C-alpha positions as a printed Julia matrix, in Angstrom:
145×3 Matrix{Float64}:
 108.24  225.0   12.31
 108.07  227.79   9.76
 109.87  231.08   9.98
 106.57  232.97   9.95
 104.76  231.37  12.88
 105.4   229.46  16.08
 103.12  226.64  17.17
 102.51  226.33  20.91
  99.78  223.9   21.97
  96.46  225.08  20.53
  97.97  228.42  19.55
  99.95  230.11  16.77
 102.23  233.06  17.35
 103.2   235.18  14.36
 106.81  236.32  14.48
 107.03  240.08  14.89
 110.01  242.02  13.53
 112.14  243.45  16.3
 111.32  240.73  18.85
 113.45  237.74  19.82
 112.01  234.25  20.28
 113.42  231.37  22.3
 111.65  228.04  21.87
 112.19  224.31  21.65
 113.43  224.06  18.05
 113.47  220.23  18.28
 109.66  220.0   18.3
 107.11  221.01  15.67
 104.89  222.29  18.49
 107.12  223.88  21.13
 106.54  223.27  24.84
 107.99  226.59  25.99
 108.31  230.05  24.49
 110.03  233.28  25.48
 109.18  236.46  23.56
 111.72  239.16  24.33
 112.05  242.78  23.41
 115.82  243.23  22.83
 116.01  246.52  24.81
 114.52  244.74  27.85
 111.23  246.62  27.77
 109.46  243.3   28.3
 109.95  239.55  28.34
 107.03  237.11  28.03
 107.04  233.47  29.06
 104.77  230.58  28.1
 105.2   226.96  29.17
 103.17  223.81  28.56
 101.24  223.11  31.76
 101.75  226.65  33.13
  99.09  227.2   35.82
  96.42  229.86  35.64
  97.39  232.53  38.14
  95.37  232.85  41.34
  95.87  235.8   43.66
  97.56  234.52  46.85
  95.21  234.46  49.81
  97.53  236.13  52.31
  99.5   238.34  49.95
 101.12  241.43  51.42
 100.93  243.06  47.98
  97.5   243.97  46.66
  96.72  242.88  43.08
  94.63  244.59  40.49
  92.9   242.83  37.62
  92.23  244.34  34.26
  90.62  242.77  31.23
  90.64  243.49  27.55
  87.83  242.07  25.41
  87.31  241.85  21.67
  85.44  239.47  19.37
  86.27  235.96  20.49
  89.17  237.06  22.73
  89.58  238.04  26.37
  92.9   238.93  28.0
  93.07  239.11  31.8
  96.07  240.68  33.57
  96.84  240.1   37.24
  99.13  242.88  38.4
 100.65  243.35  41.84
 100.69  247.0   42.84
 104.07  248.54  42.14
 106.46  249.26  44.99
 108.28  252.56  44.72
 111.74  250.94  44.8
 111.16  248.4   41.99
 111.79  249.25  38.32
 110.37  246.04  36.83
 107.28  244.02  37.67
 105.98  240.58  36.76
 102.39  240.43  35.63
 100.49  237.21  35.03
  97.95  236.95  32.26
  95.4   234.59  30.82
  94.28  234.74  27.19
  90.97  233.13  26.22
  90.18  232.49  22.54
  86.9   231.09  21.24
  86.99  228.63  18.38
  84.28  228.37  15.7
  82.32  225.91  17.9
  82.33  228.33  20.86
  84.88  226.32  22.86
  87.22  228.44  25.01
  90.97  227.79  24.67
  93.04  229.29  27.5
  96.66  230.37  27.44
  98.28  231.46  30.73
 101.66  233.14  30.94
 103.66  235.91  32.53
 105.37  239.07  31.39
 108.2   241.03  33.0
 107.66  244.72  32.31
 110.04  247.64  32.73
 107.76  250.26  34.29
 109.51  253.33  32.85
 109.3   251.9   29.33
 105.72  250.76  29.91
 104.6   254.27  30.83
 106.41  255.66  27.8
 104.79  253.08  25.46
 101.38  253.66  27.02
 101.66  257.38  26.31
 102.29  256.56  22.62
  99.52  253.97  22.32
  99.38  250.24  22.92
 102.39  248.49  24.51
 104.03  245.91  22.23
 103.47  242.96  24.59
  99.71  243.58  24.37
  99.97  243.51  20.57
 101.72  240.12  20.85
  98.79  238.75  22.89
  96.24  240.25  20.49
  97.89  238.58  17.5
  97.89  235.03  18.89
  95.51  232.82  16.93
  94.24  229.28  17.31
  96.2   226.5   15.66
  93.27  225.11  13.67
  95.09  221.8   13.13
  95.35  221.25  16.89
  91.85  222.5   17.77
  90.04  220.33  15.23
  91.94  217.13  16.05
């Protein structure tokens, strides 16, 4: 593994200054990855075999879905509505990237978000965890094999 990027399945994560990464250093292509903001604004988790989130059928908490689309990329967030007495929430997401042949490569994960910090970041622009998801690329070695 290089210091500049992290390989995870079909995907490459560039390392971003100011974030902390926990991964399986014994493998060239890691099977788990935590991306943490050191002031606990967010913590993201990826794991090999992680299921794509499905809204529970009989959930007492309503979920909202929002999507972000750009060329060759779609990011879907599944967010339970916030309770007034909870300061952090866990959102599930699913990133879809198209390769040059038009094949979709999916990456599910979850992110723990501090709501106060999220609102503050949103007022300034794009939250950092969204930037992380927007900067994931396909590992061309894995996708062409």
